[in-house]
N, C-alpha and C positions, 0 to 999 in steps of 0.2 A: 332372254329376260334381263333387264337392266338392274343394276345395283345388287349383284349377287356377290357372295363371299366378302362382305364388307363388315368392318368393325369400327366402333367409335365410342368415346373419343380416344385420342392417343395422348399419352403423357410423354413428354420429352425429358431426357435427363442428360447431364453433361459428363464427359470423360476427358478432362484436361484439354479442353479446346474443341471437342466435337460434341454434337448432339445426336442422341440415338432415340428411337421411337419405341415405346413399350405399349402395345395395344391392349386396351381393356375390352373384353368381349361383351359389348352391348350393341345391339342393332341400332342403326340410325333411324330417325323418323322417316316415314315415306315422303317422297317429293310430291308437290302438287301435281295433279294429273296433267295440267297443260305444259309442265316442264319435261315430261317423259317423252323420249324419242321413240320413233318406230324404226326398227332395224331395216336398213335398205337392202333389198335383195337384187337390185339391178346392178349388174357388174359392168354395164356399158355407160360410162359417163361422158362419152365423146362429144355429146351435143351440149354439154353444160360447162365446159371449162375452156380456158385459153391456154395455149401451149407456148412455153418459152423453151425453145429447143436446147440451147446450150447456155444461155444466160451470161454471155461475156460482157454485157453492159451492166453488170451487177452493181447495185447501190453501195454506192459508197459505204449492329444487332437488330433483327427484324422487329418492328413494332406492330402489335396486333391492332387492327383498325376497329372502329366502332361497329363495323358490320360483321366482325368475326363471330362464329357460332360457338366459340370456346372461351372459357374463362381465362384471362390473361395469366393468372397465377399458375396455370397448368403448363405454361410455355416456358422454355428456357430462354434466357437472354442470349443475344448473339455474342459469343465469346471470341476472343482473339485466337484464331486457329493455329495449330502447329502440328505438322505431321509427325514430328518427333515425339509428341506427347502421347500418342496412341500406345497403350500398354501392350506388351507381348502377349499377355493372357487374352486380351480382347482380339488381337490379330489372329490368335489361334482359334478363337471362337468364330471369327468372321470368315475364315477360309478353310477349305478342305482340298485335298489333292486327289484327282482322279485321272487316270490314263496319262500321267506325266504333266498335268497342267493344274494351276491353282484356280479353283472355282469358289463362288460364294457359297456360304453354308446356310443360307436362309430360304432360298427359293428352289423348289424342284421343277419349276417351269422354265426359268432362264438357266440354260446350261452352257453358255459360252464362258470362257475364262475371264478372270479379273486379275491376272498376274502381270508382271512387268512387260512381258512379250506382247500381250494384248493391248496394254496401255500405249506402248510405242506404236502399234498399228493404228489405234484410234487417234493419236496425235497427228500422224501423217495424213490420215483420212480427213481430219478437221482442216488442215492446211489446204487440201484439195477442194473440199466443199466451199471453203471461204473464198477461194479464187474463182470458182465456177459460178456460185450463186449469191455471193455476198454473205454478210453475217447477220443482218437485222432487217426487220420490217421497216418500210419507208417512214413510218410514223414513230419509230422507236424513240428518237430524241424528243419528240413532242410529248409522247406518253410518259417519258421518264423525267420530264422537266420538274424542277422543285417548285411547284406552284400550289401545293396544298399544305397550309400551315399546320404543323404538328403531326403530319403523317408522312414519314419518309417513304419514297417510292421503293418498290421491292420487286425482285426477279426470282423466279423459281425454275430450276432446271431439273426435270424428271428423268431419271436414268442418265446421269451426267457422264458416265464413262470415265475417261481420263480427266474430264473437267476443263478442257480447253475452251469450250464455248462460254461457260459460265465465268471462267477467269477473265476472258476477254471482256465480258459484259460488266463484271465488277470493276475492272480497271477503267473502262470507257465511261462508266457512270459511278464515279467514286463516292457520291453522296447517297447512293442507294444501299439497301440491304439485299444481299444475294444469298440464296440457299441452294445447295447442290444435294440432291437426293439420289442415293443408289443403294445397292445391296451390300456394298463394301465402302469403307471410308475413302475419301480422296487421299492420294498419296503425294501430292505435289509439295515441294519444299518452298514454293513461291506463291502461296495463296494470299490474295489481297486481304487486308484487315477487315474489310466489309463483307467477307464471304465466309460462310460456315458450311460444313459438311454434315449431313444427316444420313444415318443408316436406317433404311426402312424398305419394306415391300409395299409398293404402291397398289398392289392388288388388294390390299387390306383397306383401302379407302384414304381419302384426303380431307376428311371433315375437319381435322385439326388445323387446316390451312384456309378454311373458308373465309373469303373476304379480305385476305391479307396481301394479295399480290397484284401488281400492274402488268406483269408479263409472265406467261408460263410457256416454257420452251421444252420440246422433247423431240428426239430423233432416233430412229432405228431401234425401237424397243418392243416392237409388236410381238416378237417371238417369246417375250417374257410376260406378256399381258394376256390375262384370261378373257377380259371383256373390254375391248377398246372403245366401243360405243359408250359403255358405262363410265370409262375414264374421261371421255369428253364431257359427259354430264358433270362429273366432279370438277373438272377444270373450269367449267362455266360458273360454278359457285366459288371456286378459289379466287377467280379474277374479280377485281374491283370494276365498277362501271367504266367503260372506255378502254379497258385493258386489252392486251394482245394475246391471242393464242397462236402459237407457231409450232407446227408439226411437220415432220418429214418421216416417210416410211418407204420401204420397197417391198415387192410382192413375192420374194423368193422364187423368181423365175428369171430366165435369161432370154434375150430377144435377138433376132437376127438383124442384118443390115437394113432390112425394110421395116423394122420395128414390129415384126411378127414374133409371137411367143414361140420359142423352141420347145416343142412338145416331146418330152422323154419321160420314161417311168423308171421304177426301181427294179423291174423284173429282168433287165438286161444290163450287163456290164460291158459297155462299149462307148465310143465317142458319139457325139461331142462330149468331152470330159467335164468341162466346167458346168455345162447344163445338166449333165448326169449327176455330178456331185450335188448341185443345188436341189435336184429332185429328192435325193436322199435327205438333205438338210430340211427341206420343206416337210417331208413326211415325219421326220423325227421331232421337229419343233411342234408340229400339229398334234402329234400324239402326246407330247408333254403338256398340252393345253394352251399353247401360244396361239394368239389370234393372228395367224400369218396372212390372212386375207385382208387385214385392216387397210393396207395401202389402197386397195381397189375401192373401198367404200369411204375413204377419208373425206373426200370432198362432199359427198352426199350427207354424211353424218353431221358435218359442221354447217353446211348450207341449209339443211332442214331443221337445225336446232333453233328453237325460239329465242334463245338468249344471245345469238350472234348476228352480226351484220357486216357488210363490206367484206364478204368472203372471197378470197382469191385463190385460185389453183395455179400451181406452176409444176411443170415436170421437166426433168433433165435426163437426157440420154447420154450416158458416159461410156465410151468405148472400153471394152474389157482388156484391151491390149493396144499397143501403138500401130494399129492397122489403118486408121482413118487419117488421111493426110491433112484434112482441113480442121482437125482438132489438135490443140496444142500437145505436142509429143510428151512434154514433161508431165502433164496431167494424166495422159494415158498410161505412162510408166508408173505413176503413183497408184492408179487404179489397178494395174496388173499386179504390182507388189502387194496391194491390199488384198486382192483375191487370193494370192498365194499364201499370205499370212492367215487369212480367214479360213482357208481350207485346213490349215494346221490347227487353228483355234477350234474348229468344228469337230475335231476327233472325239472329245468326250461326248458330244451330242450324238454323233453317229454310233459310236461304240456302245453308248448307254442305251441306244435304241435297238441293240441286238445285231447291228451290221458286223459281220466277221472282220477281224483285224486284217486279214489278207485282202479282203475286198476294199477296206478303207485305204490301205496302202496302195493298192492298184489304182484306185481313183486319184489319190494324191500324186503319185508318180506321173501318171499320164496327163493329169490336169496341168502340172508344172511344165511338162514338155510342150503341151499345146499352147499354154500362155506365153512361154518364152519364145516360141516360134511364131507367135501371132498368126496362127494358122486358121483361126475362126473369126469371122467378122461379127462379133457379138457385142451387144450393149447390156448395161445395167440401167434399169429405169427407176429413177427416184421421183416420188410423188410428194409434193409439198402443199400444205394448206395453211394459210394464215387468215385471221379475221379479228374483228374488234367485238368486245362484249357491248351489248346495247346499253345506252345510258338509261337510268331510271327515269321514267316520266310520271 
């Protein structure tokens, strides 16, 4: 069922340079029937997408628009951000510590850390993604051109993580307004003046953003999203006509050298260890309510949505360790290190799902040994979809 667990509208308020969302519990009006999507149950999209194996030819204050569904007076202006201005009392509210890691204090669905160690992992991950697949949709510059008098172009990053992508975008398009949304405030000391950070749980809805953005970007957030198809519906209304939706997810599985899924379960504690660890993470995220199968349906959901056109699917197979000779070694090394850091970041997720501490440690120790020896010829599969919102006719 689409549009579940939603609230609207949301009031934003400022805390010395940051905006935070306080939801008012009022249900949104129903969407017109022709806008509602049918959940795709076909997991085999091989006949409807084009594959980009590795992609080494990779391409090179928010103003509410007249189409916004929310009164402008309820929105905060885009303030000059400063990470130093976030009060210690708010930081104490935003974070909690579990199993030795700092987690967000607002969502029981997303249980990966939001501490410095995790932000460093995400920074390195961004560098790898940028080199492999590029940073933007080919029409990004065209869509972000200053060609609408009185309406600044705007970019929204949902689940911004360390904020590397949205900071790149804010710098590359300095005349735009950029908004980064996550469960904790951005902590960068180098935020561009046209970027603001908002703390919000996007599972509660995006009605307060309807009609306000030209680009909506999100990647690797499915483990914290209850209803990803419903999120795509929201994004369709957040975007202005002609705007870009840019999504990337992975399916919480590991693949062998022939791109076949490595099938393991959580009933046995044995190698292959990265695939085994991922099986435990998949199970834990699913039980938390995360839509971990979203990557499999991503293309179908956007392709079949009546508000999108020029839908393109790309997928990238990244070696999990430096075993593949025709893949740049430095990128394989970054992926290996990302997996090692991710296995440590996943401790709260696994332990919180009831996996015994000694089992988690056994998985981590053997995974690290396996990865450093590059003894398994495994891939991570990243599935990416971008599209344009149809122009109003």
